[in-house]
KOLFI-729698 format. One record per residue (C-alpha): y, z, x. Coordinates in Angstrom, 3 decimals. Layout:
<rs>
Y:Z:X $
...
</rs>
This chain:
<rs>
-23.455:30.059:-32.643 $
-24.578:33.618:-31.943 $
-22.129:36.389:-32.777 $
-21.688:37.523:-29.172 $
-21.051:33.890:-28.119 $
-18.367:33.597:-30.771 $
-16.734:36.848:-29.634 $
-16.864:35.754:-26.010 $
-15.396:32.387:-26.890 $
-12.688:33.984:-28.993 $
-11.804:36.311:-26.119 $
-11.421:33.281:-23.901 $
-9.175:31.572:-26.431 $
-7.026:34.693:-26.720 $
-6.736:34.765:-22.913 $
-5.689:31.123:-22.850 $
-3.122:31.725:-25.581 $
-1.743:34.720:-23.706 $
-1.486:32.671:-20.529 $
0.332:29.956:-22.465 $
2.868:32.432:-23.828 $
3.480:33.760:-20.335 $
3.813:30.286:-18.845 $
7.348:29.723:-20.080 $
9.603:31.985:-22.050 $
9.130:30.986:-25.659 $
6.576:28.335:-24.712 $
4.025:27.662:-27.417 $
0.401:27.606:-26.300 $
0.127:25.582:-23.110 $
3.379:23.652:-23.572 $
5.020:22.458:-20.346 $
8.819:22.245:-20.274 $
10.328:20.010:-17.595 $
13.812:19.159:-16.346 $
14.635:15.636:-15.164 $
16.979:15.239:-12.175 $
18.283:11.713:-11.737 $
17.791:9.664:-14.902 $
19.844:6.483:-14.670 $
18.598:4.002:-17.272 $
17.651:1.366:-14.679 $
16.234:3.797:-12.147 $
12.946:5.397:-11.257 $
13.783:8.690:-12.948 $
14.180:7.103:-16.390 $
10.682:5.649:-16.047 $
9.114:8.934:-14.940 $
10.951:10.841:-17.666 $
9.434:8.615:-20.341 $
5.921:8.882:-18.906 $
6.202:12.669:-18.926 $
7.630:12.778:-22.460 $
4.660:10.764:-23.753 $
2.147:13.393:-22.669 $
0.823:15.892:-25.235 $
2.297:19.335:-24.900 $
5.145:18.226:-22.615 $
8.830:18.652:-23.445 $
11.751:17.231:-21.487 $
13.949:20.288:-21.889 $
16.889:19.110:-19.778 $
18.239:15.880:-18.313 $
20.394:16.391:-15.226 $
22.612:13.706:-13.739 $
26.021:13.456:-12.112 $
26.590:10.248:-14.119 $
27.727:11.106:-17.647 $
26.470:7.752:-18.923 $
22.997:8.402:-17.503 $
22.850:11.866:-19.077 $
23.700:10.474:-22.483 $
21.284:7.547:-22.243 $
18.446:9.822:-21.126 $
19.158:12.331:-23.880 $
19.252:9.543:-26.477 $
15.959:8.123:-25.241 $
14.142:11.467:-25.362 $
15.513:12.129:-28.847 $
14.329:8.684:-29.921 $
10.841:9.375:-28.502 $
10.348:12.980:-29.593 $
12.970:13.948:-32.160 $
14.129:16.753:-29.848 $
17.370:16.416:-27.888 $
17.254:17.938:-24.388 $
20.090:19.796:-22.712 $
22.469:17.532:-20.815 $
23.401:19.068:-17.450 $
25.572:17.854:-14.591 $
24.128:20.295:-12.041 $
20.329:20.568:-11.928 $
20.606:24.132:-10.616 $
21.462:25.240:-14.159 $
17.992:24.071:-15.202 $
16.440:26.101:-12.393 $
18.097:29.221:-13.821 $
16.398:28.628:-17.195 $
13.267:30.786:-17.206 $
11.699:28.700:-19.967 $
11.593:25.593:-17.765 $
8.376:25.197:-15.777 $
9.122:22.332:-13.432 $
11.550:19.759:-12.093 $
11.104:15.999:-11.667 $
13.432:14.757:-8.904 $
14.207:11.042:-8.703 $
17.548:11.097:-6.913 $
18.739:9.321:-3.764 $
16.734:10.338:-0.691 $
19.294:12.761:0.741 $
18.651:15.108:-2.213 $
14.846:15.113:-2.191 $
14.015:17.980:0.160 $
17.022:20.071:-0.873 $
16.158:19.855:-4.576 $
12.462:20.496:-3.925 $
13.212:23.612:-1.886 $
15.621:24.906:-4.541 $
13.040:24.327:-7.279 $
10.219:26.057:-5.412 $
12.406:29.048:-4.534 $
13.322:29.315:-8.223 $
9.641:29.542:-9.122 $
9.421:26.009:-10.523 $
6.903:23.247:-9.962 $
8.338:20.142:-8.292 $
7.559:16.436:-8.634 $
9.676:14.640:-6.035 $
9.863:10.919:-5.495 $
8.904:9.431:-2.149 $
9.922:9.931:0.561 $
9.847:13.677:-0.040 $
12.461:14.199:2.685 $
15.295:12.341:4.372 $
14.326:13.512:7.880 $
11.279:14.682:9.812 $
12.782:18.151:10.232 $
12.997:18.676:6.465 $
9.236:18.263:6.181 $
8.629:21.525:8.032 $
10.978:23.307:5.617 $
9.140:21.885:2.614 $
5.772:22.930:3.982 $
6.946:26.444:4.784 $
8.637:27.045:1.412 $
5.650:25.718:-0.508 $
3.361:27.975:1.515 $
5.558:30.999:0.850 $
5.980:30.353:-2.881 $
2.642:28.763:-3.774 $
4.569:26.303:-5.944 $
2.992:23.199:-7.439 $
4.256:20.332:-5.249 $
3.596:16.659:-5.938 $
5.135:13.603:-4.300 $
5.529:10.421:-6.317 $
2.727:8.451:-4.633 $
1.316:7.326:-7.971 $
-1.621:5.453:-6.468 $
-3.106:8.818:-5.436 $
-3.886:9.417:-9.127 $
-4.595:5.825:-10.171 $
-8.068:5.150:-11.508 $
-8.173:1.874:-9.532 $
-7.429:3.641:-6.259 $
-9.794:6.532:-6.899 $
-12.681:4.205:-7.762 $
-12.122:2.064:-4.672 $
-11.520:5.034:-2.392 $
-14.764:6.673:-3.509 $
-16.738:3.653:-2.322 $
-14.678:3.341:0.859 $
-15.382:6.972:1.700 $
-19.042:6.269:0.913 $
-19.121:3.675:3.690 $
-19.034:0.426:1.707 $
-16.982:-1.307:4.439 $
-18.200:0.819:7.343 $
-15.857:2.361:9.897 $
-12.190:1.423:9.548 $
-10.185:1.099:12.758 $
-7.277:-1.086:11.645 $
-5.106:-1.314:8.539 $
-2.295:-3.761:7.867 $
0.331:-2.845:5.275 $
3.411:-4.770:4.158 $
6.292:-5.191:1.713 $
8.453:-8.218:0.965 $
11.495:-8.875:-1.181 $
14.582:-11.091:-1.317 $
17.342:-8.503:-1.521 $
20.936:-9.690:-1.426 $
23.360:-8.876:1.405 $
25.463:-5.759:1.014 $
29.148:-6.598:1.260 $
31.529:-4.093:2.766 $
32.486:-1.480:0.216 $
36.050:-0.975:-0.948 $
37.500:2.510:-1.192 $
38.374:2.926:-4.848 $
39.091:5.859:-7.170 $
35.984:7.752:-8.236 $
34.885:6.563:-11.711 $
35.626:9.064:-14.456 $
31.935:9.222:-15.380 $
30.793:10.309:-11.894 $
30.802:13.691:-10.128 $
31.066:12.199:-6.642 $
31.087:15.504:-4.754 $
27.860:16.656:-6.399 $
26.306:13.208:-5.952 $
26.770:13.706:-2.192 $
25.455:17.254:-2.374 $
24.003:18.386:0.967 $
25.414:15.639:3.214 $
28.878:15.414:4.856 $
31.556:14.133:2.503 $
32.724:10.523:2.566 $
35.235:8.615:0.489 $
33.863:6.880:-2.586 $
33.184:3.174:-2.148 $
32.221:0.608:-4.748 $
28.948:-0.493:-3.100 $
26.945:2.736:-3.141 $
26.109:3.926:-6.664 $
23.486:3.354:-8.109 $
21.067:1.521:-5.821 $
22.719:0.343:-2.632 $
22.737:3.844:-1.166 $
19.257:2.885:0.121 $
20.830:0.835:2.913 $
23.447:3.406:4.002 $
22.335:5.805:6.738 $
24.095:8.798:5.122 $
22.123:8.743:1.873 $
19.208:6.354:2.266 $
16.320:5.914:4.671 $
15.868:2.146:4.524 $
12.941:0.021:3.431 $
10.305:1.774:5.523 $
10.403:5.166:3.736 $
11.367:3.385:0.510 $
8.259:1.203:0.326 $
5.961:1.617:3.332 $
5.206:5.184:2.230 $
2.922:4.004:-0.598 $
0.544:1.831:1.386 $
0.712:3.622:4.715 $
-0.420:6.645:2.707 $
-3.409:4.687:1.368 $
-4.339:3.536:4.866 $
-4.094:7.006:6.370 $
-6.130:8.437:3.470 $
-8.881:5.818:3.719 $
-9.121:6.151:7.502 $
-9.075:9.960:7.477 $
-6.127:10.142:9.894 $
-3.521:12.845:10.400 $
-0.860:12.399:13.101 $
-0.389:9.451:15.496 $
-0.053:9.469:19.278 $
2.363:6.574:19.714 $
4.784:4.757:17.415 $
6.674:1.540:18.141 $
8.987:-0.483:15.919 $
10.870:-3.757:16.233 $
13.200:-5.706:13.978 $
16.728:-5.260:12.733 $
19.348:-7.045:10.655 $
17.929:-10.484:11.294 $
19.099:-12.114:8.043 $
21.885:-9.936:6.663 $
23.749:-9.964:9.968 $
27.183:-10.342:8.396 $
26.559:-7.461:6.015 $
28.150:-4.537:7.827 $
27.188:-1.978:5.194 $
23.435:-2.685:5.412 $
22.691:-0.041:8.044 $
18.895:-0.252:8.145 $
16.692:-3.202:9.184 $
16.242:-6.043:6.727 $
13.194:-7.003:8.807 $
10.992:-4.395:10.482 $
7.566:-4.049:12.054 $
6.017:-0.650:12.785 $
2.771:0.208:14.570 $
1.209:3.672:14.556 $
-1.533:4.361:17.109 $
-3.870:7.279:16.361 $
-6.477:9.125:18.419 $
-9.739:7.224:18.732 $
-8.045:3.841:19.035 $
-7.163:3.515:15.325 $
-4.073:1.551:14.290 $
-1.959:1.151:11.136 $
0.812:-1.450:10.961 $
3.551:-2.127:8.426 $
5.642:-5.261:8.077 $
8.779:-5.037:5.985 $
10.687:-8.149:4.968 $
13.591:-7.246:2.693 $
15.688:-10.386:2.853 $
13.400:-13.429:2.568 $
10.156:-13.730:0.610 $
7.216:-15.658:2.008 $
6.476:-19.001:0.341 $
3.840:-19.050:-2.384 $
0.868:-18.905:-2.427 $
1.032:-15.814:-0.297 $
-0.099:-12.230:0.002 $
0.890:-9.828:-2.745 $
4.477:-8.665:-2.344 $
3.161:-5.271:-1.238 $
-0.252:-4.149:-0.122 $
-2.759:-2.743:2.337 $
-5.688:-4.435:4.084 $
-8.388:-2.070:5.369 $
-10.607:-3.774:7.934 $
-14.023:-2.136:8.315 $
-17.067:-2.885:10.439 $
-18.998:-4.089:7.347 $
-16.249:-5.598:5.228 $
-12.714:-5.077:4.015 $
-10.677:-3.880:1.042 $
-7.339:-5.241:-0.107 $
-5.132:-2.903:-2.136 $
-2.499:-4.841:-4.062 $
0.328:-3.399:-6.152 $
-2.032:-2.558:-9.035 $
-5.581:-3.503:-8.072 $
-8.101:-3.487:-5.235 $
-10.606:-6.072:-4.012 $
-13.757:-5.638:-1.920 $
-14.797:-8.343:0.573 $
-17.951:-8.635:2.635 $
-18.080:-9.171:6.388 $
-17.559:-12.929:5.954 $
-14.416:-12.447:3.885 $
-16.036:-13.390:0.597 $
-14.989:-11.455:-2.519 $
-17.637:-9.043:-3.735 $
-15.914:-6.849:-6.302 $
-12.559:-6.174:-7.921 $
-11.221:-2.913:-9.296 $
-8.604:-3.296:-12.035 $
-7.429:-0.632:-14.468 $
-6.162:-2.578:-17.472 $
-4.005:-5.456:-18.583 $
-1.060:-3.060:-18.527 $
-1.585:-2.517:-14.825 $
-1.311:-6.257:-14.150 $
1.963:-6.774:-15.963 $
4.594:-6.327:-13.276 $
7.902:-6.113:-15.090 $
9.957:-4.471:-12.362 $
9.680:-3.980:-8.633 $
10.682:-0.346:-9.190 $
7.829:0.156:-11.653 $
4.928:-2.157:-10.764 $
2.162:0.237:-11.807 $
3.087:1.757:-15.138 $
-0.498:2.875:-15.787 $
-0.623:4.660:-12.428 $
2.664:6.392:-13.273 $
1.053:7.841:-16.384 $
-2.023:8.965:-14.468 $
0.050:10.592:-11.732 $
2.288:12.378:-14.218 $
-0.817:13.589:-16.068 $
-2.074:15.006:-12.784 $
1.217:16.795:-12.126 $
1.355:18.271:-15.624 $
-2.259:19.471:-15.359 $
-1.405:21.251:-12.107 $
1.728:22.780:-13.665 $
-0.218:23.924:-16.706 $
-2.861:25.566:-14.504 $
-0.233:26.730:-11.987 $
-2.548:25.467:-9.262 $
-1.075:23.292:-6.461 $
-4.604:22.402:-5.325 $
-4.986:20.227:-8.434 $
-2.267:17.836:-7.254 $
-3.454:14.396:-6.153 $
-0.645:14.211:-3.594 $
-0.031:17.827:-2.518 $
2.217:19.125:0.224 $
-0.089:18.482:3.194 $
-0.747:14.785:2.605 $
2.830:14.261:1.375 $
4.205:15.620:4.634 $
1.806:13.659:6.848 $
2.436:10.307:5.185 $
6.204:10.817:4.995 $
6.292:11.780:8.658 $
4.772:8.403:9.550 $
7.616:6.434:7.976 $
10.251:8.683:9.534 $
8.606:8.161:12.921 $
8.771:4.424:12.259 $
12.512:4.656:11.736 $
12.953:6.897:14.773 $
11.109:4.356:16.922 $
13.376:1.591:15.606 $
16.533:3.635:16.178 $
15.575:4.443:19.777 $
14.162:1.029:20.595 $
11.495:2.825:22.608 $
7.936:4.041:22.253 $
7.924:7.392:20.464 $
5.166:9.711:21.646 $
3.741:12.325:19.293 $
1.507:15.369:19.724 $
-1.408:14.391:17.437 $
-2.317:18.048:16.921 $
1.051:19.030:15.434 $
2.937:15.868:14.476 $
5.871:16.961:16.635 $
7.440:14.822:19.330 $
5.568:15.058:22.620 $
7.438:16.587:25.531 $
9.912:14.113:26.953 $
9.552:11.607:24.104 $
12.670:9.795:22.915 $
13.839:10.397:19.373 $
14.796:14.081:19.271 $
18.373:13.193:18.278 $
17.076:11.545:15.088 $
14.650:14.304:14.067 $
17.182:16.152:11.898 $
20.595:15.520:10.389 $
24.020:17.077:9.842 $
24.647:18.837:6.517 $
27.816:19.571:4.601 $
29.001:23.075:5.444 $
27.383:25.549:3.078 $
24.537:23.148:2.189 $
22.408:23.604:5.287 $
18.662:23.353:4.779 $
17.221:25.860:7.228 $
</rs>
C-alpha cells in the first residue's frame, strides 16, 4: 500500500469511528442500541427481539411491556444470549427519552402500531413496526407525513421483502420470466377456535391495563383479550385480513408494479363461529382489488376451517403471467411454465422449511429483514429499507380497504392517483377511528 493510500484509508476509518461515536451517546464504533416494545414470550416481539440480539454490533438496551411477566422473561432471555441485562420498562416512551437508544421495534397489538411509530420518529428514533403498520387508513397519512418530516428510518415487518428466496424470484419476475402479470390470487387458512364471550374480571396484578389500551377509548378488562384474542375485537385488532393478507398482497402488488386500486369488494362474515359473539371480524372473507389496466388481486381468508390435505400451502400467492406462473409459499417460491409444469424452485435453506409456529414460519427471513433494518439504522438511511414507508403504506391501505368494503357491504371506489376514497364512495365512516381523549393521532 502506498503511503498516501494508507493515510486516505486511515482518514476514512477515523471518519467512520467518529460517526459511530455520534450515532448513540456512549455507543462504541457502529453499535446499534434498540428498544423492544411488546415482548411476550409466545408472541411476535420475542422472536424479533432474539433475531436482533443475534446480530453483530446490536444491543437490546431496553425491553418494554405492560406485562411484568413478559418484561422479566425478555430480560432473562437477552441476558442468557448476550450476558448483558437490558432495562425493563413498563412505558416505552421512557426508552424514547434515552438518547443512547437508536431505534424501536414495535410488536404490540395493532391499535398501538401507528401511535408508537409516530412517537419514535418524532423522538429521532428509527422504527421497525409489525404489520399492519396502522389500525386505520387515516393513520397511514400521518405515518407518511411524520416520516417525511423527520427522515426517520421506517421499516414494516414484511420479512419476505428482505428474504433471499423472494429477492431471487422477484428479480426473474421483474426480468419477464413469466411475462405480463394481470391476476394474482393470495390466501390464508387456519383452524382457529371460537372466541367465547369474555367475563369482566379484576385486572391481573401483572398487567397495566390502562397503558395496554393506550390510544383507544377505555373498556373494562375482560378475560378473553390478552394476549392474542385482541385480534378479533374491533377496538384493538383489525381481523385476519390485515393480520395475514398483508404479507402476500404486498408480494402481488410488488410483482405487478401496482399502486392504488380503483374498486374494492369483499364478501364473507362469521360463517363458522356464528355463536361466538366476541369474534367481531370475519372468520371467512374474500376480497378483490381491481387496479387500472384491468389488473386484479384477490385474497381468500379462511380462519375457522382448514382445507383437506393435500391442498395449497396454508398461505401463499399465485402470480399468473402470460408466459408462466410463480407460486410463493410461506418460505419458498416455485416457477411454472405456461403448461403448469414446474421449472424451478427457489428455497433458502433447511431452516426456512421448518415451520415450527404459524406466527414465525420464516425464521431465516426474519433474520434477513432484521439485518436490513439494522443496516439502515447504522447508516441512518431510510432508503436502505426493504419495506420503507411508501410500499408499507400502499400495501397496508389495500387490506384496510378490504375491511372497509366488508363493513359497508358495498363496492368501495378509490381514486387510483391518491389512494383516497373517490367522491361519493361508501366507507368514509370507517376511514378513521375514535381515540381516547389526550391520545389523538393528528
